[in-house]
N, C-alpha and C positions, 0 to 999 in steps of 0.2 A: 610477528613483530618485525617493523621497519628497521633494518640496521644503518641504513644510511642515515636515519633520524637518531638513531642510537648513537652511533659513532659520532655525530655532531654534538650531540649532548656531552660525549666523553671528553670531545677536544675542547669545548666551551669551558669545561669544568677545569682541565688542566691549565688553559689560558688563565683562568680566574685565580687559580692556587698560584701561578707564575706571576702574577700581579702583586699578590699579596705576600710579598716575601718575609715580612716579619712573622707572620704566621707560619710559614713555610720552615723558616730558620727554628722558631720555637718548638715546633712538631717533629722536627728531626734531633735538635739537641738535647730535648727533654729527657728522653729516655737515658742518654748517655750521663746526663748531668745527675739524674735521681739514681741512676745505679752507682754512681762513684760517692755520691752523698750518703745515700744509705748503706752502702757496703762499709764504710768506715765508721758511720754513726751508731749502727745496729751493733751492739756488743753488750751481751749479757754476763760476761766474764769480767767479775769486780776482781781488781788486782791493785788498785791506787787509793784504797781507803786512808783518808788522812786522820791522823790520831795525834792527840796532845799528850804529853806525859807530865805528871805532877809526882816528882820523886823527893819524897821527905825522909826517905831513908838515907839516901847517897852512900852507899855501901857497895862492895864487889858485887854482893848478890843482887841488888837492885839494878846495877850496871848490867849484869848478864841476862835479866829479865827484859830489860830495855832493847839489849841487843838482839834478843830473840824475835823481837817485834820488827826491829830495823830489817833483820835478814829473811823475814817471812815473805812470801807472795803477794801478802794481801794487803799490809799497811806501808804508810809512808809516815814516820815521825816527822810531823810538820813544825812542832812546836814544843818549847820545854816551860812549863808554867811555875808561877809562884805561889797561886792559891787558887782554890776551886772557884772562886767568883770570875776569873778569868777564864776558866773552863766553859762555864754557863754562857758567856758572852760570845766566846767564839763558836760555839755550838748554833747559838741565835743568830748569828752573822754568817752562817754557812761557811765558815773558815774550816770546820774540821768536823767529821762524821763520828768520831769516838775520843774518849779520853781514859787514860789509865791512872789510877791514884794511888800510889805505893806509900802506905803508911811507915813511920819510924819503927823497926824492930819487926817488920812484918813477918820474918822467919823464926822467930824465936817463941817458943811454946808458952812461956810464961807471961808474955805480953799480950798474946791472944789479939793481935790486929788483923783487919782483913782488907784484902786489896779489892779497890772498887774499881769496876769495868764500865764504864758509862757509855751507852748508844743513843745517836739521834734517831729515834725510831719512826720520824717522818716517812722516808722512804722504807717500806717493809722489806723491799728486796736486798736493798743495801745494809739494813739492819740486821737482817737474819743471818747475812754472810760473815759480817764483821762481829756478832756475836758468837757464831759457832766458831769461827777461825780464832779468835781472840781468847775464848774459852780453852780451846784445844793447846795453843800457845802456852797459856799459864798452867794447864794440867800438866802437860809436857815437862816444863820447867820444874814443877812442884814434884815429880816423879824423880827429876834428876838429882835435885839439890838433897833429897831424902835419902837416896840410894848413894850419892856422894858423901854423906856424912854418917854414914851408919852407925859408928862407934859414938856419934854423939846424939842419939836419938832422944836422949832424955831433955836435949836443948832444942832440938829441931821439931817444928809443927808441920802436919799437914797443912800448906797454907788455904787459909780459907778465902774463896772468891765471892764476892758480891756484886753479880750483874744488874745494873739498872738501867731501863729504858726510859729516855725523856719524850714527852709530848705525846707519844702513841704507844703506850705500855701494852698493849694488846696486839699490837702491829696488825692493825685492821688494814686492809688494802684501800677500802673506800676512803678512808681520812686522807689518802694520799692523792688518789685518783680525782675524786670529787671537786676540790680545789682546782686541780690543774684542767679538768673538763670545763670548768666555769670560765676560765681564762681562754682556752682554747676556742670553745664554743663564740664567746665574745669576739674573739679576734675575726673567726672566720665571716660572722654575721656583719659585723661593720665594714671589714673590707669590702665586701660583696655589695654593701648597700651603696658606697660610694664610687666603687670601682666602674659603674655603669653612668655615672650621673651625668660627667660632659660629654662622653661619647655618646649618649642618648641624645643630646642636645644637637651635636652635629649629624647624627644619622636621620633626627626629625626635621631638620632644616630651622630649628630655632636659634641657632646661633646667631643668624644674621640681625635677629632682634637685639643681642647682647652687644654686638659689634658696633652698632649704631649710638650706644650709650656712652656716657662719660665714666663708667664703672672702671677701676682698675682690678689687675689681675688677683692681689690678696683680697680685696672685698668681695670680688666673685666667688673665691675659694672658701673664705670664711663663711659667706652668706649661705652657701649651698651645704655648708656642713653644719649649720645649726640645728635646722630641723632633725638631722640623722643624729647630732648628739643627744638631743631629746630621747629619740627613738631608741638608742644604743643605751643610755643610762637606764632606761625603764627596762630593757632587755638584761641589763646586768642586774638589776634588782630582783627580776624574775628569776633569773637563774641562781643567783645568789640565795635567795629565798628557798627556792624548790631543793636546791642540792644540799642546803644546810639541814633543813627541817625533815624533808623526806626520808634522806639517807643518815640523819642523825649524826651530823658532824657539827659540833658544836665550835663557835666563834669566840675563841678565847682573849682575843686582843680587842683593841678599839674599834669600834663598829663605823665612825665617823671617820677616822683616817681611812678605813677599807674603801668606803663609799667616794672618799676623796681622790684617792689613789685610782681607784676604778674608772674615776670619771677622767682622769690624766690617760689612761690605758685606752679608753674610748676615743677620745680625739687623737691618739696617736695612732690607731688602727684606722679609724676615717681618713688619717692622712695619708696613709700608705695606698688606701681605695683611691684618694683624690690624686696622688701622684700617678699610680695607673692609669687614671682616667684622662690624664693630661697628655701621656705618653701614646696610649692607644687609640688607632683611627677607627676601629669597629669593635661591637661588642663583644664578636668573637675572639679577637685580640685582648680585651681586657678579662674575660674569662679565663683565657690561657695564662695570662700574665698572674691573675689572682691564684691559680692552681701553684705556679711556681713559688708563690710565696707562702701559700698554706700548706702544702705538703710537708717542705722541709722544715717547718715549725713544729710540726708533731714530734719530729726526732731530734733535732737538732738543739731544743729550747730545754730539754730535760722532762718534758711530759711523760715520756715513758721510760728511756735509757739514761742512766746517770753521765753525765757531760765529762764526768773525770775519766772514763775510758776512751774517750774519743780522742784520736790524734791532733796535735795542736793546729793545723790548717782547718779543719772540721769545727774545732772548739772555737776558733777566731771568727768562723762564719756564724756560729751561734750567738757569739757576741753582738751582733748587729740587729738579731731578730728580737724586737721589743717583748714578745712574749717570754723570753728567756728571764727577764726581769721582773716581769709581771707575776709568773709563777713562784719565783721567790717572795714576792711580795704576799701574795694571797696564802702560800703556805705558812708563811712566817706569822702572818696576823691571826689567821684561823686556827693554828694549831700550836703557834711557839708564843703567843702573846707578844710578838715583836713590836718594838716601838719605832718611831721616826728614826731615832739616831741609830738603831740595829740596822735598819733598810736603808739608810743614806745611801750607801752605795749603789743599789738597785734603782733607787728614786732619782738620783742625779742621772744615771745612764739613761732612764726611759724618758726623763725629760729633755735631755741632750737629743735623743733620736727624734723625739716629737717635733722640737724645733727644726731640726735639719728637714725632716719631710715636709713640713709645712712651708718652710723657705724654698725649697726644691721645686715643690707643686705650684708655688706662685711665680716662681722666675720660669718654669717650664711653660706654662700656660700663656699662650699668645692669642690675642683677639683676632684672628684671620679665620679665614675659612679653610686653610692649608693645615 
């Protein structure tokens, strides 16, 4: 081996890396950014499960039971309800993960009333923790109230507990992961589809043909997106069909609503790729930027780990990731039969993000060789 030629190649590569400063900065900052993001986001210890209380007894006994939930390390009493319909709405809108219904006279033997402990079973990990923790709290309370009233055992009953798991009674993990996988796969495919679009034009030298035309930035962006919208929509149908039929995950909600919102997410993800394409100068840079978007989405969107356990800055970062809202939409329609009203917050945020991304991509693109 000729070391002169070898070191010449090494020198040339270092010069190339030095000139490609964006890629160098991304390569150096990426490990630091990911270790910080993932270090705070990856947390399987559940301690902030939101629970709503429907107390129809309103006695010192029921207050004592509620206080036990308040002081536990697992639950946050997020709301006091007036009726069971409000409880179901709050679970459908992802505002709470559990509900405790305390009937009037639940501790009196002659009334024979049961405490209902309701769990949102969409996420089996959260549901199992909530169910086990809630039952332990109620059983501990049950033991203490009977012991405390030994002399009144004729009037005191062993409290009957009726746990009920909504939407995923068997706590099948596939019911949670398959809708999430559909959203994650769709994001990854559509971002990659358009991330190289304009960059390819630059590298192939075909950008000059676009420069001499009277076409405007927005027209070019939207024109290049239309074919990929069609491809992305077909991919969504394939992923949805295969994911639900093969893994036996029934779609309980409105299929047409799901398809319409799926189209919105496809456009949003393509907009991310198009924005990357307007910023990146090479396909290598486009690939690196795509990874920066795709990898955090896996953890910060709630695909794997519950967002309730993330610290505030990391949770806020997840709020700007479109997949965060689309996962709620997918799981809501497929598993909970959620309606347009139930999903209004997620739909609004996804629409705003889509508009902002398209706007940024159109103003960032300049019809110049530079």
